C-alpha positions in Angstrom: 0.0 0.0 0.0 2.7 2.4 1.0 4.7 1.7 -2.0 1.7 2.1 -4.4 0.8 5.4 -2.8 4.4 6.8 -3.1 4.3 5.5 -6.9 1.1 7.5 -7.5 2.5 10.6 -5.8 5.6 10.3 -7.7 3.7 10.0 -10.9 1.6 13.0 -10.3 4.6 15.1 -9.7 6.6 13.9 -12.4 3.7 14.9 -14.8 3.6 18.3 -13.2 7.4 19.0 -13.1 7.8 17.6 -16.8 5.2 20.4 -17.9 7.2 22.8 -16.1 10.6 22.0 -17.9 10.3 25.0 -19.9 11.7 26.9 -16.9 14.9 25.0 -17.4 15.0 25.2 -21.3 13.9 28.9 -21.7 16.5 30.1 -19.1 19.3 28.3 -20.8 18.9 29.8 -24.1 18.2 33.4 -22.9 21.3 33.2 -20.5 23.5 31.4 -23.0 22.9 34.5 -25.6 23.6 36.9 -22.9 26.8 35.2 -22.1 27.8 35.4 -25.5 27.1 39.0 -25.7 29.0 39.6 -22.5 25.9 41.3 -21.0 26.3 40.8 -17.1 23.2 42.8 -16.3 21.2 40.9 -18.8 22.5 37.6 -17.1 21.1 38.9 -13.8 17.7 39.9 -15.5 17.3 36.4 -17.1 18.0 34.9 -13.6 15.8 37.2 -11.7 12.8 37.0 -14.0 12.9 33.2 -14.1 13.2 32.9 -10.4 10.2 35.2 -9.8 8.3 33.3 -12.3 9.3 29.7 -10.7 8.6 31.2 -7.3 5.0 32.4 -8.4 4.1 29.0 -10.0 5.4 27.0 -7.1 3.4 29.2 -4.8 0.5 28.9 -7.0 0.5 25.0 -6.9 0.6 25.1 -3.1 -2.4 27.4 -3.0 -4.2 25.1 -5.3 -3.1 21.9 -3.8 -6.4 20.6 -2.7 -8.2 20.5 -6.2 -4.9 19.4 -7.9 -4.5 16.5 -5.6 -8.2 15.5 -5.7 -8.5 15.6 -9.4 -5.2 13.9 -10.1 -6.0 10.9 -7.7 -9.5 10.7 -9.3 -8.0 10.4 -12.8 -5.3 7.8 -11.6 -7.7 5.8 -9.5 -6.4 3.2 -7.1 -7.7 1.3 -3.8 -9.1 3.6 -1.0 -6.1 3.0 1.3 -3.5 3.6 -1.5 -5.3 6.7 -2.4 -5.3 7.9 1.3 -1.6 7.6 1.6 -1.0 9.0 -1.8 -3.0 12.1 -0.8 -0.9 12.3 2.4 2.3 12.3 0.3 1.0 14.7 -2.2 0.1 17.2 0.7 3.6 17.1 2.0 5.7 17.1 -1.2 3.7 19.7 -2.6 5.5 22.3 -0.4 8.7 21.4 -2.5 7.4 23.0 -5.6 8.8 26.5 -5.2 12.2 24.9 -4.4 11.8 22.4 -7.4 11.0 25.0 -10.0 13.8 27.3 -8.7 16.1 24.6 -9.0 15.1 24.1 -12.7 15.8 27.7 -13.3 19.3 27.7 -11.7 20.3 24.6 -13.5 19.3 26.1 -16.8 21.1 29.4 -15.9 24.3 27.5 -15.2 24.1 25.5 -18.3 23.6 28.8 -20.3 27.0 29.8 -18.8 28.5 26.7 -20.1 28.9 25.3 -16.3 27.7 21.7 -16.1 29.6 21.0 -12.9 27.1 23.1 -10.8 24.0 21.3 -12.2 25.6 17.9 -11.7 26.5 19.0 -7.9 22.9 20.3 -7.5 21.5 16.9 -8.6 23.9 15.0 -6.6 22.9 16.9 -3.5 19.2 16.5 -4.2 19.5 12.8 -4.7 22.1 11.8 -2.0 20.2 13.8 0.6 17.0 12.1 -0.4 18.2 8.8 -0.2 19.9 9.3 3.3 16.8 10.9 4.8 14.5 8.1 3.2 16.8 5.7 5.4 16.7 7.9 8.4 13.0 8.7 8.3 11.6 5.4 7.3 14.1 2.8 8.6 15.2 4.6 11.8 12.4 6.7 12.8 9.5 4.5 11.7 8.0 6.9 9.3 5.8 5.8 6.4 5.0 7.7 3.2 5.2 11.0 5.3 8.9 10.3 5.8 9.4 9.5 2.1 7.6 13.0 1.1 9.5 15.1 3.8 12.9 13.6 2.6 12.1 14.9 -0.9 11.1 18.3 0.3 14.3 18.7 2.4 16.4 17.3 -0.4 15.1 20.0 -2.8 15.7 22.9 -0.7 19.1 21.4 0.2 20.0 21.5 -3.5 18.6 25.0 -3.7 20.8 26.2 -0.9 24.0 24.7 -2.8 22.7 26.4 -6.0 22.3 29.9 -4.2 25.8 29.8 -3.0 27.3 29.2 -6.5 25.0 31.7 -7.8 26.5 34.4 -5.4 30.1 33.3 -6.2 29.4 33.5 -10.0 27.6 36.8 -9.9 30.6 38.2 -7.7 32.9 37.7 -10.4 30.7 39.4 -12.9 30.6 43.2 -12.7 27.1 44.5 -13.2 23.9 45.7 -11.5 20.4 44.2 -11.1 18.1 46.4 -13.3 15.1 46.3 -10.9 12.7 48.0 -13.3 13.1 44.9 -15.7 12.2 42.6 -12.9 9.2 44.3 -11.5 7.6 45.6 -14.7 5.4 43.3 -16.4 6.1 44.5 -19.8 9.6 43.5 -19.3 8.7 39.9 -19.3 7.3 39.7 -23.0 10.5 38.2 -24.4 10.4 35.6 -21.4 6.9 34.6 -21.8 7.2 34.5 -25.7 10.0 32.0 -25.3 8.6 29.7 -22.4 4.8 29.9 -23.5 5.9 28.2 -26.9 8.2 25.8 -24.9 5.2 24.8 -22.7 3.0 24.2 -25.6 5.9 22.0 -27.1 6.3 20.0 -24.0 2.6 19.4 -23.5 2.5 18.0 -27.0 5.2 15.8 -26.4 3.7 14.6 -23.2 0.5 14.0 -25.2 2.5 11.6 -27.7 3.9 9.5 -24.8 0.6 9.2 -23.0 -1.0 8.2 -26.3 1.5 5.5 -26.8 0.9 4.1 -23.2 -2.9 4.4 -23.8 -2.9 2.6 -27.0 -0.5 -0.1 -25.5 -3.2 -0.6 -22.9 -5.8 -1.1 -25.5 -3.6 -3.9 -26.9 -3.6 -5.8 -23.7 -1.8 -5.9 -20.3 1.0 -7.7 -21.6 1.8 -5.2 -24.6 1.5 -2.3 -21.9 3.9 -4.0 -19.7 6.4 -4.7 -22.6 6.0 -1.3 -23.8 6.8 0.2 -20.4 10.0 -1.6 -20.4 11.0 -0.4 -23.7 10.0 3.1 -23.0 12.4 2.9 -20.2 15.2 2.1 -22.6 14.0 4.9 -24.8 14.2 7.2 -21.7 17.9 6.0 -21.1 18.7 6.9 -24.7 17.1 10.4 -24.6 18.7 11.2 -21.2 22.0 10.1 -22.4 21.9 12.1 -25.7 20.3 15.1 -24.0 23.9 15.7 -22.5 25.0 16.8 -26.1 21.8 18.7 -26.5 22.5 20.8 -23.3 26.0 21.3 -24.6 24.7 22.7 -27.9 22.1 24.9 -26.1 25.1 26.6 -24.3 27.4 26.8 -27.4 24.7 27.8 -29.9 23.4 30.4 -27.4 26.8 31.9 -26.9 27.3 32.0 -30.7 24.1 33.8 -31.4 24.6 36.2 -28.5 28.1 36.9 -30.4 26.2 37.0 -33.8 28.8 34.8 -35.2 27.3 32.4 -37.9 30.6 30.5 -38.2 30.9 29.7 -34.4 27.2 28.6 -34.5 27.9 26.3 -37.4 30.9 24.8 -35.6 28.9 24.4 -32.4 26.2 22.5 -34.3 28.7 20.3 -36.3 30.6 19.4 -33.1 27.5 18.5 -31.2 26.0 16.5 -33.9 29.3 14.4 -34.5 29.4 13.5 -30.9 25.7 12.8 -30.7 25.8 10.6 -33.9 28.9 8.4 -32.5 27.1 7.9 -29.2 23.9 7.2 -30.9 25.6 4.6 -33.0 27.1 3.2 -29.8 23.5 2.9 -28.2 22.3 1.1 -31.3 25.2 -1.5 -31.2 24.6 -1.8 -27.3 21.0 -2.7 -27.8 21.6 -4.9 -30.6 24.1 -6.9 -28.5 22.8 -6.5 -25.0 19.1 -5.5 -25.5 17.7 -8.9 -24.5 20.0 -9.0 -21.4 18.9 -5.5 -20.4 15.2 -6.3 -20.8 15.8 -9.4 -18.5 17.3 -7.0 -15.8 14.3 -4.7 -16.2 11.8 -7.4 -15.4 11.7 -11.0 -14.4 8.3 -12.0 -15.9 8.8 -14.5 -18.7 6.1 -13.2 -20.8 6.8 -9.6 -20.6 10.4 -10.4 -21.5 9.4 -12.3 -24.6 7.1 -9.8 -25.7 9.5 -6.9 -25.0 12.2 -8.7 -27.0 9.8 -9.2 -29.9 9.6 -5.4 -30.3 13.2 -4.6 -29.4 14.1 -3.9 -33.0 12.5 -0.7 -32.8 14.6 0.4 -29.9 17.7 -0.7 -31.8 16.7 1.7 -34.6 15.4 4.5 -32.3 18.9 6.2 -31.3 19.8 7.1 -35.0 16.3 8.2 -35.6 15.8 10.2 -32.5 19.2 11.8 -32.1 18.5 14.5 -34.6 15.4 15.6 -32.7 17.4 15.5 -29.2 20.2 17.5 -30.8 18.4 20.2 -32.6 16.2 20.6 -29.4 19.4 21.9 -28.1 20.0 24.1 -31.1 16.7 25.7 -31.1 16.9 26.3 -27.3 20.1 28.1 -27.5 19.0 30.1 -30.3 15.6 30.8 -28.3 13.6 29.7 -31.5 10.7 28.4 -29.3 8.1 29.3 -31.9 9.7 27.1 -34.4 10.1 24.3 -32.0 6.5 24.5 -31.1 5.2 24.6 -34.7 7.4 21.6 -35.7 6.3 19.6 -32.5 2.7 20.2 -33.3 2.9 19.3 -36.9 4.8 16.1 -35.9 2.3 15.2 -33.3 -1.0 15.8 -35.1 -0.1 15.7 -38.9 2.4 12.8 -38.6 2.1 10.7 -35.4 -1.7 10.5 -35.0 -2.4 9.9 -39.0 0.2 7.3 -39.0 -1.2 5.4 -36.1 -4.6 5.4 -37.5 -3.3 4.1 -40.8 -1.0 1.6 -39.2 -3.2 0.4 -36.1 -4.2 -2.8 -38.0 -0.4 -3.9 -37.4 -1.0 -3.7 -33.5 2.0 -2.8 -31.6 4.4 -2.7 -34.5 2.3 -0.2 -36.0 2.3 1.9 -32.8 6.3 1.7 -32.7 6.4 2.5 -36.3 4.0 5.6 -35.7 6.2 6.6 -32.8 9.4 6.4 -34.8 8.0 8.4 -37.6 6.9 11.0 -35.0 10.7 11.2 -33.9 12.0 11.3 -37.5 9.4 14.0 -38.4 10.8 16.1 -35.7 14.3 15.6 -36.6 13.9 16.3 -40.3 11.7 19.3 -39.7 14.0 21.0 -37.2 17.1 20.3 -39.6 15.6 21.9 -42.4 14.3 24.8 -40.2 17.7 25.3 -39.1 19.2 25.7 -42.5 16.5 27.9 -43.7 15.8 30.1 -40.8 18.1 29.8 -37.7 21.5 29.9 -39.3 20.6 32.7 -41.8 19.1 34.9 -38.9 22.4 35.1 -37.1 24.2 38.1 -38.9 27.9 38.5 -38.7 28.9 41.4 -36.6 
């Protein structure tokens, strides 16, 4: 019951925070361009505006926690005891929302400054603190889901404290001032909201696609649903690994755009793409040779293993198809071309993925995975041509 409750609560927060990831992406692109332009005042503004918005959203989540929690639990369902403990978990962990969202901002800001060490330290602080406190609260003090939730809250604010220390150190080395008028005047947020609103729509379309794959897998039966869940974990592993190069592209491209240097922009894209393709090829080979063994690690149910292995070829192909969209996500974020990202995502979702699925649904789960593969390919192709035709030409030489 406790495990199920924590799983449901974590699912709710995973959904909420995935939707809020635009705070991280938008901050990275804006900060990277100001870093490239050597605009220290602008760096302060990008940080201050994003922190204020994250704080407001986090506070709003706390204020609306009752209707959000009730609605989410009603949608997910579950046994009464599981729901009761899940609500208890939710009501405690929701207090971490401001800290979590501000951490998103600070991680994005440091990535924009081409500093990946501080984000790594923030993640390590949050996760190690969470693990240690879980052990203390649950095993030593005998707490239940309340201990797990409280550990997450404390961990998020511990990460925020570490991040704040490094922000102070970083700004102390950059001469400049805080243009307060740009922090407290609503009109000054126009550029910020223009970028982040489009990123939010793009993220929601992506979340819809993954939810649709899960829902259609469920309609094909519990066995297919379980197998697809295993395969989606492998897809997640691929995306998280290759996102490292996308984050590098965000910082490098943003700096080149800030410097108005098209040659540096092209070099950044070529370098990021080169290493992305090398690692994508490595993942393809790894899944080809060790994919069945990886599936056996992820599940011990023989029927689920057999079903997942049947559809494994789609995951072997996936890295080389997906890598283009992952990499160009970073390029577009660094160039703050969120509108184009939104449009390409909407086209790929509603004009490629959904029509492909309806045409291919007679092929069952193979048709579902083919539709998903076409979705990823469409994103990469659309963003590649968009980069050539719009992003690169827009960066004028000084």
